[in-house]
N, C-alpha and C positions, 0 to 999 in steps of 0.2 A: 504494500500500500504506500502511495506517495503521501507522506505525512504533511507535505506543504500545501496540499490541495484537499478540499472537502470532496469526498467520494460518496455519492448517494447510495452506491451499492455496497459499501463497506459496513461492517458491524459497528454500531455506535452504542454508547452508554445511555442513550435516551431514545424515546420513540421518534422516529425520523420520517414517517410517512407524510406528515403535513409540511414539514420544512422542505422536503424533496419536491412536493407539488408546487409549493410557493416559489422555490428557486427556479423551476422550469418555467413558471409563468413570468417571473422577472426577466428571464433571458429573452422571452418573446414579446415583451411589452415595449412598444415603440416610444411611448412617452418617457418611461424610465430610462431606456437606453439613450435617448436623445439628451436627457438631463446629464447623464454620466459623461457624455462627450462635451456638452456645452459648458459644464462647470469648470473645465480646465482653461477656458479663455481668459477669464479675469486672473486666475491664479498663476498660470504659466506664461501665456502670451503677453499679457499686459503688466503683470507684476514681477515676472521672472522667478517665481517660487518653484519649489519641487512639485512633482506631479500630484494633482488632486483629481484626476479624471478616472476613466473606466478601469485602467490598470491598478491604480491605487485602491479603488473600491474592491476589485477582485481580490487583491492581496489582503486587505483588511477583513473582508468577509471570510476568506479562507482561514485566516489566523483567529478570527473571533470564534468560528465554529470549532476549530481545533482546540482552542483554549477552553471553550465551553465543554467539549467532549472530555478533555483531560480532567477538568474539575469534577464533572459528573462521575467519571471513573474513580476519582478520589473520594467519593462519598459526599461531596459538597451539595447542600440543598439550596436551591435558588428561591428567591422570594417574590420576584416581580409578578410573574403570571399567577402564582398561587394566591397572593394577597388580593388579586383582582377576581378570584374565583374561576380562573381559567385553568385549562388542563396542563399537565406537564409537557405535552407535545407542543404547546404554544410557546414555551421558553425559547426553543431553537428558532421558531418563526420570528419572535421578537428580536432575537440577536441578528438573524439574517437580514430582516428588513431594516433595522436600525443601521447596520453596517452598510447596506446598499444606499440608503438615503441620507446619511449623516452629513455629507458635504454639498448637497444640492444648493444650499444657500449661496455658494460661490457664484452662481449665475447673477446674483444681485450685486455682491461685493465680497472681496476677500476679507476685509475687515468685519469683525463681528458676524461672520458667516453662520455660526451656529444658530443665532437668533433668526436669521432669514430662512434657515432650513426648516424651521418649525411650520410656518403656514404653507410653504410649498409641499412639504412632506405630508401634511394633513390632507391637502387636496388630493394628492396622489393616492393616499391610503383609503380615503373615502370611496374612490372609484375602484381601486385595485382589489380590496378585500371582499367586495360584493360577489365576486365570481366563485367563491368557495362555499359550498353548501353547509359546512360545519360552523360557519360564522354568521349567526343572526345579527340583528342590529346591536344587541347588547354586547355580544362578543366582539363585534367590530370596533365599537367604541372603546372597549377595555384594551384590546390589542393595540389600537392606535395610541391610547394614552401611554402605554408602556414603551412603545417604539419612540414616541416623541420625547419621553423622559430620557431615554438612552441617547437619542440624538443630541439633545441639549447638553447632557452631561459629558459628552466627549470633549467639551470645552472645559479647560481647567478652572474657569471662574465659577463653575457650578459643581456641587457635590452630589455624586450618585447616591440614590436611596435604595437601589436594587443591585443585585449581583449581575443581572443582565446588563445594566448600564455600565457597571464596572468593567465587564468584559469588553464592551465596545470602546471604552476609554483607553484601556491598555492595548487592545489590538490595533487601534489607530496609530499608536506610537511605535508598534512593532514593524510597521512598514518603514524601514530605515536603511535598507540595503542600497548599494551604489546605483542600481538601475533607476531609482526614483529621481536622482539628480541629473540624469543624462541630458535632458533638454536644456535646463538652465546652464549646465556646465559647457555644453557645446556652443551655447550662445555667448560664452565668455563670463558667465556668472562665477564669482569666487567668494561669495558670502559664506558665513559660518555654517548655515544650514546645508548649502551645497557641498562644501568641502568636507564637513563632518559625515555627511551621508556617503560621499565617495570613499570614505575610509572603512565603511562597514561592508564586509565581503559576504557574510552569511548570518542568517538568523534561523534558529531551529527550536521548535517547541517539543519537549519530551516529557514523559511521565516522571514525576518526582516520587515523594514518599507519602506518608500519612497526612491527611488534611489537618490534623491537630498541630502539626509542626513542633512536636515536643522535643525532637532532636534537631540538630543544626541543619540537616538535609531533609526535613520532614515535609516540606511543602509539596502538594500534589502535582505541581507543574514546575518544570525546569526550563528556563529559556537560556539557550547558549548563543552568544553573539561573538562572531569572529571579526576582529579589526585588523587592518593592514598598516595602520599608523595611529599615532596618538590623537589625531583630530577626531576620531570616533568617540572619544570621551564625551564630547559635547552632546552627541545623540543619546548616550547612555546616562550620563550623570546629570544632565539638565532636562532634556525633553522627556525621556522615558521615566526618569525618577519623578518628575512632576506629575505625569499621568498616573503613575502607580500610586502616588500619595493620595490617601482618602478615597481610593477606588473601591473599597470594601473587599478587594481580593489581594491587597498588598501583602498580607501574611500567608497567602496561599500560592504565591508565585515567587520563585527564586530566580534571580537574574545573575548570570555569570558572563562577563565579557573578557575575552582574552586577546591580547595583541600578538598576532601570529608572525609578525615580521621580525626576524631575529636581530637585525641590525638597528632596530629602533627600540631602545630600552627605557624610553621616557615613562611608558606605562606598560606593565606586563599583564595585570589582571585587575578587574573591578568586580565586586560582588555587591548586589543590592539585596 
């Protein structure tokens, strides 16, 4: 199994029939797919930032579902769907839809985009969720509420109140590999976001230990990050650390970053 991509045919630690149907519908939805392309114009073309388009969304969604699966395998109980009276199967739907729509506010402006994402995503969800027979009007409202909460809380100014939202917040920061900075780098961008992203060669999510974390390696999720130079420290110690803080899953995820370039001894290892 390719652990970097969500595989609908793989065995998962959660009921996956609903999320698999939702993901297939997302891929064939022309409005959603157009948003994912259009949201890169302000971010990359006009502002010169790292990728926030369809590829970023694909990576974040894959990592969010992978992170969710690993936490479920570790016995972690999620609270977003359950506190709304929804089914366990809706947890993954909330994660998948929030990951898909979290950045569409970029079509309005890069600045404060999380807040612009809310009304746009609400309109999309009102239409999109109607096609699924298992979502009546009450279920649609409750799923939408949880998706919007997770979208808003991927922004570090807002504190997640659900583990589903925490997964989105952390997964967003885990798209940090060098490919994300390709476009601004080729255009001559040499800002800290671009250069630090260029320094990250690989990010991998693996099973950890017990969810209670009683021993030093007990977190159910291990994130291993490979850097090729010390510039990657900014991605790990600034951006990822900020997203992990107050995510509700910060004690459940262990982050280990290693500088793999032997002639660069400024930083050899970081652990969060």
